C-alpha positions in Angstrom: 0.0 0.0 0.0 1.2 3.5 -0.9 2.1 5.7 2.1 0.5 9.0 1.2 2.0 10.8 4.2 5.4 9.3 4.7 7.7 10.2 7.5 9.8 12.4 5.3 6.7 14.3 4.1 5.5 14.7 7.6 8.8 16.1 8.8 8.8 18.5 5.9 5.2 19.7 6.7 6.2 20.1 10.4 9.2 22.2 9.5 6.9 24.3 7.3 4.4 24.8 10.1 7.2 25.8 12.4 8.4 28.4 9.9 4.9 29.7 9.4 4.5 30.0 13.2 7.7 32.0 13.4 6.5 34.3 10.6 3.2 34.8 12.4 4.9 35.6 15.6 6.9 38.4 13.9 3.8 39.8 12.4 2.0 39.6 15.7 4.7 41.7 17.4 4.5 44.3 14.5 0.7 44.4 14.9 1.0 44.9 18.6 3.5 47.7 18.2 1.3 49.4 15.6 -1.7 49.0 17.9 0.2 50.5 20.8 1.2 53.5 18.6 -2.4 54.1 17.5 -3.6 53.9 21.1 -0.9 56.5 22.0 -2.0 58.8 19.2 -5.6 58.5 20.1 -4.9 59.3 23.7 -2.8 62.2 22.7 -5.6 63.7 20.6 -8.1 63.2 23.4 -5.7 65.0 25.8 -5.3 67.9 23.4 -9.1 68.1 22.9 -9.6 68.2 26.6 -7.0 70.9 27.1 -8.5 73.0 24.3 -12.0 72.5 25.8 -10.7 73.5 29.3 -9.1 76.5 27.8 -12.3 77.5 26.1 -14.2 77.5 29.4 -12.0 80.2 30.9 -12.8 83.8 30.5 -9.4 85.5 30.4 -5.9 84.9 29.3 -4.5 84.4 32.8 -6.9 81.5 33.3 -6.3 80.1 29.8 -2.5 80.3 30.0 -1.8 77.1 32.0 -3.7 75.1 29.5 -1.9 76.8 26.6 1.5 76.1 28.3 0.6 72.4 28.7 -0.4 72.2 25.0 2.9 73.8 24.1 5.0 71.7 26.3 3.3 68.5 25.1 3.9 69.6 21.5 7.6 70.3 22.2 7.9 66.8 23.8 6.3 65.2 20.8 8.6 67.0 18.3 11.6 66.1 20.4 10.6 62.4 20.4 10.0 62.4 16.7 13.4 64.0 16.2 15.0 61.2 18.2 13.2 58.5 16.2 14.5 60.1 13.0 18.0 60.3 14.4 17.9 56.7 15.4 17.2 55.8 11.8 19.7 58.2 10.2 22.6 57.8 12.7 23.9 54.4 11.5 23.7 55.5 7.9 25.6 58.8 8.6 28.3 56.9 10.5 28.7 54.4 7.7 28.8 57.1 5.1 31.3 59.4 6.8 33.5 56.6 8.3 37.2 57.1 7.1 37.9 55.1 3.9 34.2 54.6 3.2 33.2 54.8 -0.5 29.5 54.8 0.3 27.6 58.1 -0.3 24.3 59.2 1.0 21.5 58.1 -1.3 23.4 55.4 -2.9 22.0 52.5 -0.7 
């Protein structure tokens, strides 16, 4: 009788399943990271909306000013964090490009 699912075929399929599980794990980690980033952005927008609303409920600048300062400080912190993310991406490329004896140039992969 012909063995449709021989031991060799079963080992091959098990290896394939293990590989697919590994790939799925990587995608799950990426999905989780993106989900966390979306939650952070939504929370940030809600916080900004709340500060703007609080500011609108005040009758003069002296009462509004603390809310304005918080909005400005939060904006500055977000810009700084974005700058750091960009630096983390560019730093290795710049080091490689300007390393003594390097023939690599920016934009040439």
